[in-house]
N, CA, C and O of each residue as an XYZ file, in Angstrom:
980
protein
N      58.252     24.042     53.662
C      57.543     23.724     54.903
C      57.452     24.994     55.738
O      58.457     25.439     56.294
N      56.284     25.573     55.832
C      56.114     26.858     56.485
C      56.471     26.769     57.956
O      56.118     25.810     58.641
N      57.184     27.793     58.435
C      57.506     27.877     59.841
C      58.532     26.878     60.311
O      58.662     26.653     61.514
N      59.273     26.265     59.389
C      60.245     25.255     59.774
C      61.379     25.882     60.564
O      61.964     26.874     60.130
N      61.693     25.316     61.713
C      62.799     25.793     62.530
C      64.028     24.939     62.261
O      63.944     23.712     62.209
N      65.163     25.593     62.093
C      66.396     24.876     61.820
C      67.094     24.509     63.115
O      67.222     25.330     64.023
N      67.541     23.272     63.187
C      68.373     22.827     64.298
C      69.833     23.026     63.885
O      70.119     23.168     62.696
N      70.743     23.039     64.831
C      72.143     23.285     64.477
C      72.742     22.164     63.648
O      72.353     21.003     63.768
N      73.705     22.538     62.796
C      74.480     21.575     62.020
C      75.708     21.213     62.830
O      76.431     22.100     63.284
N      75.958     19.922     63.019
C      77.064     19.459     63.846
C      78.186     18.960     62.949
O      77.938     18.181     62.029
N      79.412     19.395     63.202
C      80.556     18.931     62.429
C      81.219     20.063     61.677
O      80.831     21.223     61.814
N      82.230     19.724     60.875
C      83.064     20.728     60.244
C      82.526     21.223     58.906
O      83.038     22.209     58.377
N      81.521     20.578     58.350
C      81.123     20.853     56.975
C      80.694     22.297     56.761
O      79.971     22.880     57.568
N      81.166     22.858     55.640
C      80.703     24.158     55.198
C      79.779     24.028     53.990
O      79.307     25.032     53.456
N      79.522     22.794     53.559
C      78.778     22.575     52.327
C      77.280     22.759     52.509
O      76.643     23.406     51.678
N      76.703     22.219     53.557
C      75.262     22.299     53.754
C      74.879     23.668     54.309
O      75.257     24.019     55.427
N      74.132     24.434     53.527
C      73.697     25.764     53.930
C      72.365     25.674     54.673
O      71.708     24.634     54.627
N      71.951     26.750     55.360
C      70.632     26.740     56.004
C      69.498     26.462     55.031
O      68.552     25.755     55.377
N      69.573     27.011     53.806
C      68.518     26.736     52.829
C      68.534     25.279     52.398
O      67.482     24.696     52.134
N      69.733     24.683     52.326
C      69.827     23.253     52.032
C      69.153     22.438     53.131
O      68.406     21.502     52.850
N      69.423     22.801     54.386
C      68.795     22.108     55.507
C      67.277     22.170     55.409
O      66.588     21.172     55.620
N      66.764     23.356     55.086
C      65.316     23.532     54.991
C      64.733     22.642     53.903
O      63.730     21.962     54.119
N      65.375     22.651     52.715
C      64.851     21.866     51.603
C      64.935     20.365     51.880
O      63.965     19.641     51.654
N      66.068     19.897     52.362
C      66.231     18.467     52.624
C      65.291     18.005     53.723
O      64.710     16.923     53.634
N      65.138     18.820     54.758
C      64.219     18.474     55.840
C      62.794     18.348     55.329
O      62.063     17.449     55.744
N      62.390     19.243     54.428
C      61.036     19.162     53.873
C      60.872     17.915     53.021
O      59.805     17.301     53.027
N      61.912     17.530     52.287
C      61.840     16.298     51.490
C      61.756     15.066     52.387
O      61.079     14.094     52.051
N      62.442     15.109     53.525
C      62.378     13.994     54.466
C      61.040     13.950     55.192
O      60.648     12.913     55.727
N      60.342     15.081     55.206
C      59.011     15.124     55.795
C      59.000     15.184     57.297
O      58.037     14.743     57.925
N      60.051     15.719     57.895
C      60.126     15.806     59.342
C      60.943     17.034     59.692
O      61.629     17.602     58.843
N      60.862     17.435     60.940
C      61.671     18.576     61.325
C      61.229     19.158     62.648
O      60.122     18.886     63.111
N      62.098     19.968     63.269
C      63.454     20.233     62.799
C      64.362     19.019     62.973
O      64.051     18.102     63.733
N      65.486     19.024     62.261
C      66.442     17.932     62.343
C      67.841     18.480     62.594
O      68.199     19.552     62.107
N      68.613     17.738     63.351
C      70.027     18.038     63.525
C      70.816     17.179     62.543
O      70.737     15.952     62.594
N      71.573     17.811     61.653
C      72.429     17.100     60.704
C      73.848     17.067     61.252
O      74.396     18.103     61.628
N      74.440     15.883     61.296
C      75.792     15.706     61.809
C      76.698     15.196     60.693
O      76.424     14.163     60.084
N      77.766     15.921     60.435
C      78.710     15.559     59.377
C      79.536     14.363     59.845
O      80.363     14.481     60.750
N      79.299     13.196     59.207
C      79.984     11.964     59.612
C      81.178     11.635     58.730
O      82.041     10.854     59.128
N      81.240     12.223     57.530
C      82.323     11.905     56.591
C      82.454     13.035     55.589
O      81.455     13.568     55.106
N      83.703     13.403     55.275
C      83.961     14.446     54.291
C      85.140     14.058     53.416
O      86.169     13.593     53.907
N      84.977     14.255     52.112
C      86.068     14.121     51.158
C      86.042     15.360     50.268
O      84.988     15.722     49.744
N      87.192     16.015     50.090
C      87.227     17.200     49.231
C      88.536     17.232     48.455
O      89.381     16.352     48.614
N      88.696     18.236     47.626
C      89.869     18.301     46.759
C      91.157     18.474     47.557
O      92.225     18.053     47.113
N      91.061     19.092     48.735
C      92.251     19.271     49.566
C      92.653     17.989     50.278
O      93.827     17.783     50.585
N      91.675     17.129     50.540
C      91.935     15.869     51.243
C      90.999     14.791     50.701
O      90.073     14.369     51.395
N      91.234     14.343     49.463
C      90.331     13.357     48.869
C      90.409     12.013     49.580
O      91.495     11.508     49.865
N      89.237     11.441     49.863
C      89.154     10.159     50.563
C      88.817      9.048     49.571
O      88.469      9.304     48.419
N      88.926      7.831     50.042
C      88.631      6.667     49.206
C      87.286      6.057     49.590
O      86.691      6.403     50.610
N      86.832      5.147     48.748
C      85.595      4.439     49.044
C      85.721      3.613     50.322
O      84.753      3.478     51.070
N      86.895      3.064     50.574
C      87.108      2.286     51.798
C      86.963      3.185     53.021
O      86.350      2.788     54.012
N      87.519      4.389     52.961
C      87.390      5.334     54.079
C      85.934      5.753     54.267
O      85.476      5.919     55.397
N      85.206      5.922     53.161
C      83.781      6.234     53.258
C      83.040      5.146     54.021
O      82.255      5.445     54.920
N      83.282      3.885     53.669
C      82.561      2.794     54.329
C      82.970      2.635     55.788
O      82.141      2.277     56.625
N      84.223      2.894     56.101
C      84.639      2.837     57.501
C      83.872      3.856     58.343
O      83.575      3.604     59.511
N      83.556      4.993     57.754
C      82.843      6.041     58.480
C      81.330      5.858     58.450
O      80.651      6.180     59.425
N      80.790      5.341     57.337
C      79.341      5.366     57.126
C      78.630      4.040     57.337
O      77.421      4.033     57.568
N      79.330      2.930     57.268
C      78.666      1.634     57.420
C      78.037      1.495     58.806
O      78.678      1.754     59.824
N      76.785      1.085     58.822
C      76.128      0.760     60.082
C      75.658      1.933     60.915
O      75.253      1.734     62.060
N      75.695      3.173     60.380
C      75.330      4.330     61.208
C      73.883      4.754     61.001
O      73.451      5.759     61.565
N      73.123      4.003     60.197
C      71.718      4.326     60.000
C      71.487      5.188     58.776
O      72.399      5.382     57.972
N      70.267      5.713     58.622
C      69.934      6.529     57.457
C      70.861      7.739     57.328
O      71.269      8.333     58.327
N      71.182      8.090     56.095
C      72.108      9.203     55.853
C      71.664     10.037     54.657
O      70.929      9.581     53.781
N      72.136     11.263     54.659
C      72.053     12.156     53.506
C      73.469     12.364     52.989
O      74.370     12.702     53.755
N      73.665     12.161     51.688
C      74.930     12.474     51.039
C      74.748     13.757     50.233
O      73.767     13.910     49.506
N      75.689     14.664     50.368
C      75.631     15.948     49.686
C      76.973     16.171     49.007
O      78.021     15.946     49.613
N      76.948     16.614     47.745
C      78.189     16.809     47.005
C      78.130     18.066     46.158
O      77.119     18.350     45.516
N      79.213     18.807     46.162
C      79.413     19.912     45.229
C      80.211     19.359     44.057
O      81.312     18.841     44.241
N      79.656     19.468     42.852
C      80.288     18.841     41.696
C      80.460     19.848     40.561
O      79.852     20.918     40.559
N      81.303     19.481     39.598
C      81.411     20.218     38.339
C      81.068     19.242     37.220
O      81.691     18.189     37.083
N      80.072     19.607     36.426
C      79.602     18.728     35.367
C      80.578     18.709     34.194
O      81.540     19.475     34.139
N      80.297     17.809     33.265
C      81.129     17.677     32.069
C      81.165     18.990     31.286
O      82.166     19.309     30.643
N      80.060     19.755     31.345
C      79.978     21.027     30.626
C      80.546     22.198     31.421
O      80.576     23.324     30.924
N      81.004     21.944     32.670
C      81.624     22.975     33.477
C      80.713     23.680     34.456
O      81.135     24.649     35.088
N      79.470     23.226     34.608
C      78.533     23.843     35.534
C      78.717     23.276     36.940
O      78.880     22.067     37.105
N      78.691     24.138     37.949
C      78.782     23.702     39.338
C      77.381     23.444     39.881
O      76.488     24.278     39.730
N      77.191     22.287     40.512
C      75.897     21.910     41.077
C      76.091     21.303     42.458
O      77.169     20.813     42.794
N      75.027     21.345     43.251
C      74.991     20.649     44.533
C      73.947     19.543     44.427
O      72.758     19.812     44.256
N      74.399     18.311     44.529
C      73.523     17.155     44.342
C      73.699     16.191     45.513
O      74.567     16.392     46.363
N      72.877     15.150     45.554
C      73.057     14.155     46.614
C      71.948     13.128     46.623
O      71.188     12.992     45.664
N      71.871     12.405     47.735
C      70.868     11.359     47.845
C      70.594     10.978     49.285
O      71.391     11.248     50.184
N      69.445     10.341     49.484
C      69.014      9.858     50.794
C      68.994      8.337     50.780
O      68.373      7.723     49.912
N      69.671      7.740     51.740
C      69.645      6.294     51.919
C      68.920      5.991     53.222
O      69.432      6.329     54.289
N      67.734      5.359     53.173
C      66.984      5.071     54.400
C      67.582      3.943     55.226
O      67.157      3.714     56.358
N      68.574      3.227     54.669
C      69.228      2.143     55.381
C      70.703      2.481     55.594
O      71.216      3.445     55.026
N      71.365      1.692     56.401
C      72.796      1.888     56.612
C      73.574      1.449     55.379
O      73.195      0.490     54.707
N      74.659      2.153     55.086
C      75.579      1.696     54.051
C      76.280      0.424     54.518
O      76.342      0.134     55.713
N      76.802     -0.323     53.559
C      77.330     -1.649     53.856
C      78.444     -1.955     52.861
O      78.305     -1.674     51.671
N      79.539     -2.524     53.336
C      80.656     -2.873     52.449
C      80.527     -4.256     51.838
O      81.289     -4.606     50.937
N      79.579     -5.046     52.311
C      79.598     -6.466     51.982
C      78.300     -6.981     51.389
O      77.818     -8.046     51.776
N      77.735     -6.244     50.463
C      76.641     -6.821     49.693
C      75.246     -6.364     50.026
O      74.295     -6.850     49.414
N      75.069     -5.441     50.976
C      73.741     -4.959     51.290
C      72.856     -6.042     51.871
O      73.339     -7.109     52.251
N      71.546     -5.768     51.941
C      70.642     -6.745     52.570
C      70.233     -7.867     51.620
O      69.508     -8.777     52.022
N      70.690     -7.814     50.353
C      70.386     -8.900     49.422
C      71.526     -9.897     49.320
O      71.327    -11.028     48.877
N      72.727     -9.484     49.729
C      73.890    -10.336     49.606
C      74.514    -10.319     48.224
O      75.554    -10.939     48.005
N      73.884     -9.611     47.282
C      74.445     -9.540     45.926
C      74.920     -8.136     45.569
O      75.087     -7.797     44.397
N      75.135     -7.322     46.611
C      75.674     -5.992     46.368
C      74.672     -4.870     46.441
O      75.051     -3.711     46.275
N      73.386     -5.165     46.687
C      72.370     -4.122     46.688
C      71.510     -4.178     47.950
O      71.274     -5.245     48.516
N      71.050     -3.000     48.373
C      69.978     -2.917     49.346
C      68.663     -2.795     48.595
O      68.605     -2.149     47.549
N      67.616     -3.405     49.113
C      66.298     -3.332     48.484
C      65.355     -2.527     49.355
O      65.619     -2.301     50.536
N      64.266     -2.102     48.767
C      63.217     -1.395     49.494
C      62.661     -2.297     50.588
O      62.421     -3.483     50.362
N      62.457     -1.731     51.772
C      61.892     -2.465     52.900
C      60.565     -1.812     53.274
O      60.513     -0.611     53.540
N      59.493     -2.602     53.296
C      58.170     -2.083     53.621
C      58.194     -1.398     54.987
O      58.777     -1.913     55.942
N      57.565     -0.252     55.064
C      57.530      0.518     56.303
C      58.610      1.570     56.390
O      58.539      2.457     57.241
N      59.605      1.493     55.532
C      60.658      2.507     55.497
C      60.334      3.549     54.434
O      59.613      3.257     53.479
N      60.862      4.764     54.591
C      60.661      5.767     53.540
C      61.408      5.388     52.269
O      62.375      4.627     52.312
N      60.959      5.916     51.151
C      61.634      5.667     49.884
C      62.959      6.404     49.820
O      63.090      7.520     50.325
N      63.933      5.771     49.197
C      65.183      6.457     48.905
C      64.937      7.480     47.796
O      63.996      7.346     47.014
N      65.788      8.498     47.738
C      65.690      9.453     46.644
C      67.043     10.095     46.391
O      67.924     10.101     47.251
N      67.185     10.640     45.178
C      68.345     11.446     44.833
C      67.841     12.833     44.467
O      66.671     12.997     44.124
N      68.711     13.830     44.536
C      68.228     15.198     44.371
C      69.307     16.103     43.785
O      70.498     15.794     43.808
N      68.840     17.226     43.262
C      69.704     18.280     42.753
C      69.207     19.590     43.355
O      68.163     20.099     42.947
N      69.940     20.140     44.316
C      69.524     21.365     44.978
C      69.648     22.569     44.053
O      68.915     23.547     44.207
N      70.552     22.509     43.110
C      70.739     23.620     42.187
C      69.521     23.815     41.297
O      69.143     24.948     40.997
N      68.904     22.714     40.874
C      67.726     22.798     40.005
C      66.428     22.493     40.754
O      65.360     22.450     40.145
N      66.512     22.282     42.071
C      65.349     21.970     42.910
C      64.604     20.744     42.363
O      63.386     20.760     42.188
N      65.380     19.680     42.099
C      64.835     18.452     41.509
C      65.025     17.288     42.466
O      66.071     17.161     43.104
N      64.015     16.444     42.564
C      64.114     15.223     43.364
C      63.593     14.058     42.539
O      62.597     14.194     41.830
N      64.260     12.916     42.628
C      63.833     11.700     41.943
C      63.778     10.565     42.957
O      64.787     10.219     43.571
N      62.572      9.980     43.130
C      62.397      8.854     44.035
C      62.672      7.550     43.291
O      62.590      7.489     42.065
N      63.003      6.507     44.060
C      63.218      5.209     43.435
C      61.924      4.740     42.771
O      60.834      4.908     43.316
N      62.065      4.158     41.606
C      60.902      3.673     40.866
C      60.235      2.517     41.606
O      60.910      1.693     42.223
N      58.929      2.463     41.542
C      58.184      1.415     42.255
C      58.090      0.162     41.394
O      56.996     -0.337     41.131
N      59.229     -0.338     40.959
C      59.300     -1.579     40.193
C      60.616     -2.263     40.526
O      61.334     -1.831     41.427
N      60.929     -3.311     39.814
C      62.125     -4.089     40.138
C      63.397     -3.258     40.028
O      64.317     -3.432     40.827
N      63.460     -2.362     39.057
C      64.686     -1.580     38.876
C      64.900     -0.592     40.017
O      66.034     -0.212     40.309
N      63.795     -0.173     40.670
C      63.915      0.764     41.775
C      63.957      0.085     43.125
O      64.918      0.248     43.877
N      62.916     -0.681     43.440
C      62.809     -1.295     44.751
C      63.863     -2.377     44.987
O      64.298     -2.568     46.123
N      64.281     -3.084     43.941
C      65.260     -4.145     44.115
C      66.699     -3.640     44.070
O      67.625     -4.331     44.495
N      66.871     -2.442     43.557
C      68.222     -1.894     43.429
C      68.269     -0.479     43.989
O      68.623      0.481     43.305
N      67.895     -0.393     45.266
C      67.808      0.903     45.940
C      69.176      1.581     45.997
O      69.345      2.694     45.500
N      70.137      0.910     46.599
C      71.518      1.403     46.653
C      72.456      0.235     46.401
O      72.105     -0.924     46.623
N      73.651      0.559     45.936
C      74.669     -0.472     45.730
C      75.698     -0.362     46.842
O      76.149      0.733     47.178
N      76.067     -1.503     47.411
C      76.934     -1.519     48.583
C      78.136     -2.430     48.357
O      78.007     -3.651     48.269
N      79.299     -1.806     48.268
C      80.543     -2.541     48.092
C      81.686     -1.643     48.541
O      81.623     -0.423     48.388
N      82.730     -2.250     49.097
C      83.840     -1.464     49.629
C      84.626     -0.738     48.548
O      85.380      0.187     48.850
N      84.460     -1.146     47.285
C      85.259     -0.505     46.234
C      84.522      0.613     45.513
O      85.017      1.127     44.510
N      83.330      1.007     46.012
C      82.623      2.165     45.475
C      82.122      3.025     46.619
O      81.965      2.554     47.746
N      81.872      4.296     46.319
C      81.322      5.203     47.308
C      79.804      5.148     47.304
O      79.231      4.159     46.848
N      79.130      6.196     47.804
C      77.669      6.212     47.823
C      77.113      6.054     46.408
O      77.477      6.808     45.506
N      76.224      5.066     46.218
C      75.728      4.751     44.877
C      74.261      4.348     44.945
O      73.876      3.491     45.739
N      73.447      4.982     44.097
C      72.014      4.715     44.052
C      71.640      4.090     42.711
O      72.066      4.565     41.659
N      70.830      3.009     42.753
C      70.286      2.420     41.543
C      71.251      1.494     40.833
O      72.438      1.422     41.150
N      70.695      0.782     39.852
C      71.496     -0.168     39.099
C      71.981      0.440     37.787
O      72.721     -0.205     37.044
N      71.572      1.677     37.495
C      71.900      2.338     36.230
C      73.354      2.662     35.951
O      73.749      2.337     34.831
N      74.234      3.251     36.777
C      73.766      3.651     38.109
C      73.253      5.088     38.061
O      73.798      5.924     37.341
N      72.197      5.369     38.837
C      71.542      6.662     38.747
C      72.362      7.789     39.345
O      72.355      8.905     38.826
N      73.066      7.510     40.427
C      74.004      8.475     41.002
C      75.093      7.679     41.698
O      74.812      6.857     42.570
N      76.337      7.926     41.309
C      77.436      7.120     41.835
C      78.670      7.970     42.044
O      78.946      8.907     41.295
N      79.408      7.613     43.091
C      80.677      8.254     43.398
C      81.728      7.170     43.585
O      81.530      6.250     44.377
N      82.840      7.266     42.868
C      83.930      6.358     43.155
C      84.432      5.532     41.997
O      84.114      5.782     40.835
N      85.244      4.518     42.354
C      86.038      3.765     41.391
C      85.219      2.880     40.477
O      85.710      2.469     39.426
N      83.992      2.576     40.841
C      83.145      1.717     40.006
C      82.996      2.270     38.590
O      82.693      1.529     37.655
N      83.208      3.565     38.440
C      82.968      4.218     37.163
C      84.062      3.963     36.144
O      83.963      4.442     35.015
N      85.088      3.232     36.502
C      86.095      2.859     35.525
C      87.263      3.800     35.402
O      87.974      3.782     34.397
N      87.473      4.625     36.413
C      88.590      5.569     36.342
C      89.880      4.999     36.930
O      90.912      5.670     36.922
N      89.832      3.781     37.433
C      91.039      3.133     37.928
C      91.518      3.614     39.269
O      92.689      3.423     39.598
N      90.667      4.230     40.056
C      91.059      4.726     41.366
C      89.863      4.651     42.302
O      88.711      4.766     41.884
N      90.170      4.452     43.596
C      89.098      4.420     44.591
C      88.773      5.802     45.140
O      87.839      5.940     45.929
N      89.519      6.827     44.743
C      89.252      8.166     45.256
C      87.854      8.631     44.854
O      87.390      8.381     43.742
N      87.195      9.317     45.796
C      85.834      9.794     45.553
C      85.848     11.179     44.927
O      85.084     12.057     45.330
N      86.710     11.372     43.951
C      86.827     12.683     43.305
C      86.123     12.729     41.960
O      86.210     13.728     41.246
N      85.427     11.660     41.608
C      84.654     11.613     40.369
C      83.329     10.915     40.615
O      83.146     10.231     41.622
N      82.412     11.098     39.680
C      81.125     10.440     39.787
C      80.420     10.464     38.450
O      80.948     10.969     37.460
N      79.211      9.907     38.432
C      78.429      9.881     37.199
C      76.955      9.698     37.521
O      76.592      9.233     38.601
N      76.115     10.070     36.566
C      74.673      9.946     36.709
C      74.083      9.267     35.483
O      74.629      9.317     34.380
N      72.940      8.626     35.727
C      72.194      7.972     34.665
C      70.731      8.014     35.099
O      70.433      8.629     36.123
N      69.839      7.413     34.395
C      68.446      7.349     34.819
C      67.886      5.980     34.482
O      67.651      5.643     33.321
N      67.680      5.199     35.543
C      67.110      3.867     35.340
C      66.269      3.433     36.539
O      65.103      3.073     36.380
N      66.850      3.466     37.726
C      66.130      3.033     38.923
C      65.408      4.177     39.622
O      64.589      3.937     40.509
N      65.694      5.400     39.241
C      65.107      6.583     39.874
C      64.564      7.527     38.801
O      65.208      7.760     37.778
N      63.366      8.067     39.051
C      62.858      9.139     38.215
C      62.413      8.750     36.822
O      62.227      9.628     35.980
N      62.238      7.482     36.549
C      61.778      7.057     35.229
C      62.860      6.355     34.442
O      63.979      6.857     34.339
N      62.540      5.202     33.885
C      63.522      4.423     33.139
C      63.978      5.172     31.892
O      63.154      5.613     31.091
N      65.275      5.312     31.734
C      65.865      6.008     30.594
C      65.241      7.390     30.387
O      64.932      7.791     29.265
N      65.068      8.098     31.487
C      64.537      9.449     31.408
C      65.653     10.469     31.529
O      66.765     10.251     31.047
N      65.347     11.583     32.175
C      66.339     12.634     32.396
C      67.065     12.355     33.701
O      66.425     12.115     34.725
N      68.386     12.382     33.678
C      69.126     12.070     34.896
C      69.089     13.246     35.866
O      68.547     14.304     35.549
N      69.665     13.054     37.045
C      69.549     14.045     38.109
C      70.318     15.329     37.784
O      70.112     16.352     38.438
N      71.192     15.287     36.790
C      71.890     16.498     36.353
C      71.092     17.264     35.306
O      71.491     18.354     34.897
N      69.961     16.699     34.867
C      69.094     17.385     33.925
C      69.331     17.040     32.478
O      68.835     17.733     31.590
N      70.085     15.975     32.218
C      70.400     15.587     30.848
C      69.749     14.258     30.493
O      69.528     13.428     31.375
N      69.442     14.042     29.229
C      68.885     12.749     28.809
C      69.880     11.633     29.082
O      71.078     11.787     28.842
N      69.388     10.522     29.579
C      70.262      9.393     29.885
C      70.788      8.778     28.598
O      70.027      8.545     27.658
N      72.079      8.519     28.557
C      72.663      7.848     27.402
C      73.914      7.119     27.840
O      74.602      7.549     28.765
N      74.203      6.024     27.181
C      75.359      5.213     27.528
C      76.625      5.771     26.883
O      76.598      6.337     25.790
N      77.722      5.592     27.592
C      79.039      5.924     27.051
C      79.953      4.770     27.440
O      80.497      4.762     28.544
N      80.126      3.811     26.567
C      80.838      2.581     26.897
C      82.325      2.810     27.179
O      82.986      1.939     27.744
N      82.850      3.962     26.797
C      84.261      4.249     27.056
C      84.483      4.720     28.482
O      85.625      4.771     28.939
N      83.421      5.064     29.195
C      83.543      5.573     30.559
C      82.753      4.715     31.537
O      81.961      5.236     32.322
N      82.964      3.414     31.493
C      82.376      2.529     32.492
C      80.920      2.205     32.261
O      80.277      1.637     33.144
N      80.370      2.549     31.096
C      78.997      2.179     30.803
C      77.954      3.193     31.196
O      76.767      2.974     30.957
N      78.357      4.295     31.790
C      77.396      5.319     32.166
C      77.900      6.688     31.751
O      79.104      6.942     31.726
N      76.970      7.559     31.429
C      77.318      8.876     30.919
C      77.118      9.926     31.996
O      76.844      9.603     33.152
N      77.258     11.187     31.606
C      77.129     12.342     32.495
C      78.106     12.248     33.659
O      77.708     12.333     34.821
N      79.369     12.076     33.349
C      80.392     12.049     34.397
C      80.631     13.452     34.930
O      80.364     14.439     34.244
N      81.131     13.537     36.147
C      81.418     14.821     36.780
C      82.586     14.664     37.737
O      82.936     13.550     38.125
N      83.189     15.784     38.114
C      84.218     15.786     39.145
C      83.609     16.280     40.451
O      82.625     17.020     40.444
N      84.194     15.870     41.561
C      83.647     16.172     42.878
C      84.549     17.180     43.592
O      85.734     16.924     43.806
N      83.978     18.321     43.953
C      84.713     19.306     44.745
C      84.700     18.948     46.232
O      85.716     19.056     46.919
N      83.547     18.526     46.708
C      83.402     18.096     48.105
C      82.242     17.134     48.202
O      81.221     17.301     47.535
N      82.404     16.125     49.037
C      81.350     15.152     49.298
C      81.236     14.961     50.808
O      82.216     14.636     51.477
N      80.038     15.165     51.333
C      79.779     15.004     52.764
C      78.655     14.001     52.980
O      77.713     13.925     52.191
N      78.766     13.237     54.054
C      77.721     12.297     54.448
C      77.254     12.682     55.847
O      78.063     12.839     56.761
N      75.931     12.833     56.005
C      75.361     13.309     57.263
C      74.396     12.275     57.853
O      73.615     11.653     57.134
N      74.466     12.112     59.143
C      73.364     11.493     59.867
C      72.422     12.610     60.284
O      72.784     13.785     60.226
N      71.225     12.252     60.703
C      70.264     13.276     61.113
C      69.305     12.690     62.144
O      69.026     11.491     62.149
N      68.813     13.556     63.008
C      67.887     13.136     64.059
C      67.204     14.377     64.614
O      67.735     15.480     64.482
N      66.024     14.219     65.240
C      65.393     15.359     65.903
C      66.290     15.872     67.021
O      67.064     15.104     67.592
N      66.198     17.153     67.339
C      67.006     17.684     68.450
C      66.684     16.959     69.748
O      65.544     16.562     69.987
N      67.695     16.793     70.574
C      67.479     16.174     71.883
C      66.641     17.090     72.749
O      66.875     18.297     72.815
N      65.664     16.499     73.413
C      64.828     17.293     74.307
C      65.582     17.551     75.608
O      66.191     16.638     76.164
N      65.543     18.799     76.097
C      66.224     19.085     77.364
C      65.600     18.309     78.508
O      64.385     18.125     78.564
N      66.441     17.862     79.410
C      65.950     17.116     80.574
C      65.102     18.024     81.441
O      65.539     19.100     81.850
N      63.880     17.578     81.719
C      62.967     18.396     82.521
C      63.496     18.529     83.944
O      63.816     17.535     84.596
N      63.582     19.760     84.411
C      64.017     19.998     85.786
C      63.309     21.217     86.336
O      63.118     22.187     85.601
N      62.909     21.210     87.605
C      62.225     22.365     88.192
C      63.142     23.576     88.214
O      64.365     23.444     88.196
N      62.537     24.754     88.255
C      63.318     25.980     88.372
C      64.082     25.974     89.687
O      63.532     25.648     90.739
N      65.371     26.345     89.611
C      66.219     26.282     90.804
C      65.698     27.121     91.947
O      65.695     26.684     93.098
N      65.247     28.349     91.627
C      64.742     29.237     92.684
C      63.493     28.683     93.319
O      63.348     28.717     94.542
N      62.594     28.178     92.515
C      61.344     27.611     93.024
C      61.619     26.411     93.899
O      60.991     26.231     94.942
N      62.581     25.574     93.460
C      62.925     24.392     94.236
C      63.468     24.782     95.601
O      63.102     24.191     96.617
N      64.343     25.778     95.617
C      64.919     26.217     96.897
C      63.848     26.760     97.824
O      63.856     26.502     99.028
N      62.912     27.527     97.236
C      61.843     28.085     98.051
C      60.978     26.990     98.647
O      60.630     27.029     99.827
N      60.630     25.998     97.805
C      59.802     24.905     98.297
C      60.507     24.111     99.377
O      59.882     23.720    100.363
N      61.805     23.864     99.209
C      62.561     23.132    100.209
C      62.634     23.925    101.501
O      62.558     23.371    102.597
N      62.786     25.254    101.348
C      62.852     26.091    102.547
C      61.552     26.066    103.315
O      61.550     25.961    104.541
N      60.425     26.165    102.588
C      59.126     26.124    103.242
C      58.892     24.777    103.898
O      58.359     24.711    105.006
N      59.288     23.696    103.224
C      59.109     22.366    103.796
C      59.908     22.221    105.068
O      59.436     21.650    106.050
N      61.141     22.748    105.048
C      61.969     22.669    106.249
C      61.369     23.439    107.401
O      61.420     23.004    108.551
N      60.794     24.599    107.080
C      60.187     25.413    108.132
C      58.976     24.727    108.729
O      58.782     24.752    109.945
N      58.150     24.108    107.876
C      56.960     23.402    108.349
C      57.359     22.240    109.240
O      56.757     22.024    110.291
N      58.402     21.470    108.813
C      58.861     20.331    109.610
C      59.371     20.794    110.968
O      59.089     20.178    111.995
N      60.127     21.888    110.956
C      60.655     22.419    112.222
C      59.528     22.858    113.137
O      59.586     22.610    114.341
N      58.487     23.514    112.592
C      57.355     23.970    113.386
C      56.606     22.792    113.997
O      56.211     22.845    115.161
N      56.409     21.732    113.222
C      55.720     20.560    113.740
C      56.508     19.911    114.865
O      55.931     19.471    115.860
N      57.840     19.849    114.707
C      58.676     19.261    115.755
C      58.591     20.088    117.030
O      58.566     19.528    118.126
N      58.545     21.433    116.903
C      58.463     22.305    118.072
C      57.154     22.094    118.814
O      57.118     22.004    120.041
N      56.065     22.016    118.030
C      54.757     21.808    118.654
C      54.696     20.461    119.355
O      54.136     20.350    120.446
N      55.276     19.424    118.726
C      55.271     18.094    119.325
C      56.047     18.088    120.627
O      55.633     17.440    121.589
N      57.182     18.806    120.678
C      58.003     18.869    121.903
C      57.249     19.568    123.008
O      57.286     19.143    124.163
N      56.557     20.654    122.650
C      55.812     21.408    123.655
C      54.701     20.569    124.278
O      54.468     20.634    125.485
N      54.012     19.776    123.444
C      52.939     18.950    123.946
C      53.475     17.874    124.884
O      52.842     17.549    125.888
N      54.646     17.320    124.555
C      55.213     16.272    125.383
C      55.683     16.790    126.740
O      55.676     16.043    127.718
N      56.089     18.056    126.814
C      56.582     18.611    128.071
C      55.495     19.306    128.875
O      55.719     19.692    130.022
N      54.299     19.469    128.270
C      53.223     20.171    128.967
C      52.659     19.304    130.077
O      51.740     19.724    130.781
């Protein structure tokens, strides 16, 4: 997006770089935007899916960003956009998923390392299974699941230090997953392949910068008040003179 101006990043996160802000803002189709770090889990202080939902539920649209290490040892920065609020209790369908809502932007997942974005498919697998919402999993997109963080993957822990990718609800059914690999099942690892470890996971809210409150220039205001006072005083003097004449 040519000429895009960056707004400040709010919070402690060191993960989102200025170039990341530029790319994500262009994908969102708006800008400039202020990104606020609402939740962080990293190797020094790994958080659980329950802690994620306590921080992220009900706060509106979010961007999730994660630094990961793939099964082959490659470091990548990946994430996803949820146009709705996260939810611990079944999403807007009541069966664990949020669905596409007309008038809202499409959800998407992305890989900043490979400059790849995958939007939810415009069919039942995409629109009906936009994100999965449950207190025992972290941020999760699609029914595949296309991008997931947390205990749902079968590792026996709620810590958000692992994740996995697949391709079903985003970017084409049984296509290339967001890590760049062909989708394939691995029944020994929770039914989904392309597992990875998580170095850091951040969840951001975002909004346009607040507009400064309009106020007159202080010097100009003082001058105008001074002139008004002088005019009022002059009128009072003239009125007094006429009354005593």
